[in-house]
C-alpha positions in Angstrom: 2.3 -67.1 -3.1 2.1 -63.7 -4.8 1.6 -60.8 -2.5 -0.9 -58.3 -3.8 -0.2 -54.8 -2.9 -2.2 -51.7 -3.4 -0.7 -48.4 -4.5 -1.6 -45.9 -1.9 -1.9 -42.4 -3.5 0.3 -39.8 -2.0 -1.6 -37.1 -0.2 -0.1 -33.6 -0.6 0.4 -31.9 2.8 -1.4 -28.6 3.1 0.9 -25.7 2.5 1.9 -23.8 5.6 0.8 -20.2 5.5 3.2 -17.3 5.8 1.6 -16.4 9.1 2.2 -19.9 10.4 5.8 -19.8 9.3 6.3 -16.5 11.1 4.9 -17.9 14.3 7.2 -21.0 14.1 10.2 -18.8 13.4 9.5 -16.7 16.4 9.0 -19.7 18.7 12.3 -21.2 17.5 14.1 -17.9 18.0 12.9 -17.8 21.6 14.4 -21.3 22.1 17.7 -20.2 20.8 17.3 -21.6 17.3 18.0 -18.5 15.2 18.3 -20.0 11.8 14.5 -20.3 11.3 14.1 -16.6 11.9 17.0 -15.8 9.6 15.3 -17.9 6.8 12.0 -16.1 7.5 13.6 -12.7 7.3 14.8 -13.6 3.7 11.4 -14.8 2.8 9.3 -11.9 4.2 11.6 -8.9 3.6 10.3 -8.3 0.0 6.7 -8.3 1.4 7.6 -5.7 4.0 9.6 -3.6 1.5 6.5 -3.5 -0.9 4.4 -2.6 2.1 6.6 0.4 3.0 6.8 1.5 -0.6 3.0 1.4 -0.8 2.8 3.9 2.0 4.9 6.4 -0.1 8.4 5.7 1.1 11.1 5.9 -1.5 13.5 2.9 -2.2 16.2 4.0 0.2 13.9 4.8 3.1 11.9 1.6 2.5 15.1 -0.3 3.0 15.6 1.5 6.3 12.0 0.9 7.4 12.4 -2.9 6.7 15.6 -3.1 8.7 14.1 -1.2 11.6 11.1 -3.5 11.5 13.2 -6.6 11.9 15.2 -5.0 14.7 12.0 -4.1 16.5 10.9 -7.8 16.2 14.1 -9.0 17.7 13.8 -6.5 20.6 10.2 -7.5 21.3 10.6 -11.2 20.5 10.0 -12.4 24.1 7.2 -9.9 24.8 4.9 -10.8 21.9 2.0 -12.7 23.5 0.4 -14.2 20.3 3.0 -15.7 17.9 0.4 -16.2 15.2 0.0 -12.4 15.1 3.6 -11.8 14.3 3.1 -11.4 10.5 0.3 -8.8 11.2 2.6 -7.1 13.8 5.4 -6.9 11.2 3.1 -5.4 8.5 1.7 -2.8 10.9 5.2 -1.9 12.2 6.4 -1.4 8.6 3.4 0.7 7.7 3.9 3.0 10.7 7.6 3.3 10.0 6.9 4.3 6.5 4.3 6.9 7.5 6.8 8.5 9.9 9.4 8.6 7.1 7.0 10.2 4.7 5.9 12.7 7.3 9.5 13.8 8.0 10.3 14.1 4.3 7.3 16.4 3.8 8.3 18.5 6.8 11.8 18.8 5.5 10.6 19.7 2.0 8.3 22.3 3.5 11.2 23.9 5.5 13.4 24.0 2.4 10.8 25.8 0.3 10.1 28.5 3.0 13.2 30.6 2.2 13.8 34.0 3.9 13.2 37.1 1.7 16.9 38.0 1.6 17.6 34.8 -0.2 15.1 35.5 -3.0 17.4 38.1 -4.6 20.1 36.1 -6.5 23.4 37.6 -7.6 23.6 39.6 -10.8 24.4 37.4 -13.7 23.2 34.2 -12.0 22.5 31.3 -14.3 18.8 30.7 -14.9 17.4 27.9 -12.8 16.7 24.6 -14.4 13.8 24.0 -11.9 10.3 23.8 -13.2 8.6 27.2 -13.6 5.9 28.1 -11.0 3.2 27.7 -13.6 4.4 24.1 -14.4 4.6 23.3 -10.7 1.0 24.5 -10.2 -0.3 22.4 -13.1 1.6 19.3 -11.9 0.3 19.7 -8.3 -3.3 20.1 -9.6 -2.9 17.1 -11.9 -1.5 14.9 -9.0 -4.3 16.2 -6.7 -6.9 15.3 -9.3 -5.4 11.8 -9.7 -5.3 11.0 -6.0 -8.7 12.4 -5.5 -9.9 9.9 -8.1 -7.9 7.1 -6.5 -9.6 7.8 -3.2 -13.0 7.2 -4.8 -12.0 3.6 -5.7 -12.9 0.7 -3.4 -10.2 0.1 -0.7 -9.2 -3.1 -2.5 -8.4 -1.3 -5.7 -6.5 1.5 -3.9 -4.3 -1.1 -2.2 -3.7 -3.0 -5.4 -2.8 0.0 -7.6 -0.5 1.5 -4.9 1.5 -1.7 -4.6 1.7 -2.2 -8.4 2.6 1.5 -9.2 5.3 1.8 -6.6 7.4 -1.1 -7.8 9.3 -1.3 -11.1 8.6 -5.0 -11.3 5.7 -5.8 -9.0 5.9 -9.3 -7.5 2.5 -10.7 -7.7 3.3 -13.3 -5.0 4.0 -10.7 -2.4 1.2 -8.5 -3.5 -1.1 -11.5 -3.0 0.3 -12.0 0.6 0.0 -8.3 1.4 -3.7 -7.8 0.4 -5.0 -11.4 0.4 -5.7 -11.5 -3.3 -5.1 -14.7 -5.3 -2.1 -14.4 -7.6 -4.1 -15.5 -10.7 -6.7 -12.7 -10.2 -4.3 -9.8 -9.7 -3.9 -9.0 -13.4 -7.7 -9.0 -14.1 -8.4 -7.0 -11.0 -5.7 -4.5 -12.0 -7.4 -4.0 -15.4 -10.8 -3.4 -13.8 -9.4 -1.0 -11.2 -7.7 1.0 -13.8 -10.8 1.2 -15.9 -12.8 2.4 -12.9 -10.1 5.0 -12.2 -10.2 6.2 -15.8 -14.0 6.5 -15.7 -13.8 8.5 -12.5 -11.1 10.9 -13.8 -13.0 11.5 -17.1 -16.2 12.1 -15.2 -14.5 14.6 -12.8 -12.3 16.2 -15.3 -14.8 17.1 -18.0 -13.1 19.2 -20.6 -10.1 20.1 -18.5 -6.6 18.9 -19.3 -3.5 18.7 -17.1 -0.8 18.5 -19.7 2.4 20.5 -19.0 4.8 21.8 -21.7 
């Protein structure tokens, strides 16, 4: 007798979200299974790095922020009450760390520029400074201020997208998608629309003024 069999189609299992993987890694870590967390660190580090950069941290300080974020997770691993909030906790911690870094950098820069009067008189015959002239600096500051004022008029979604794209030499659409919840396939088209809106805002505000420096 010939047995008749039916081919049962394979059903793809639903993809586990990054938030679910974060929760599972934390629970395994609490049970002494550290490899899951180590694997998740490798997976999520680029996302946290892009998040820190989007807040204005430079590359070196973004690395420090990410490292400190993971150390904070390990320190608080047993006190986090909701494992499925781990990913959000990581992103918030990275953002706050980046904000603190940027604030300190601005404070340091301000202190360096506030020189005593007796340091303003250089020695006779000193070489001319290669720093930008005050006129150039003023124009650059005004140009940047005009740009960011225009950026702040964009919808929040556009602001987040343009910051993430502009602060990375080679933006990773996968991690940008995870950071702001935008489908990978729509990032390019949304970027074009956001830039067009930004250009329209700048042209409307700028009028006949130009911000070119020599």
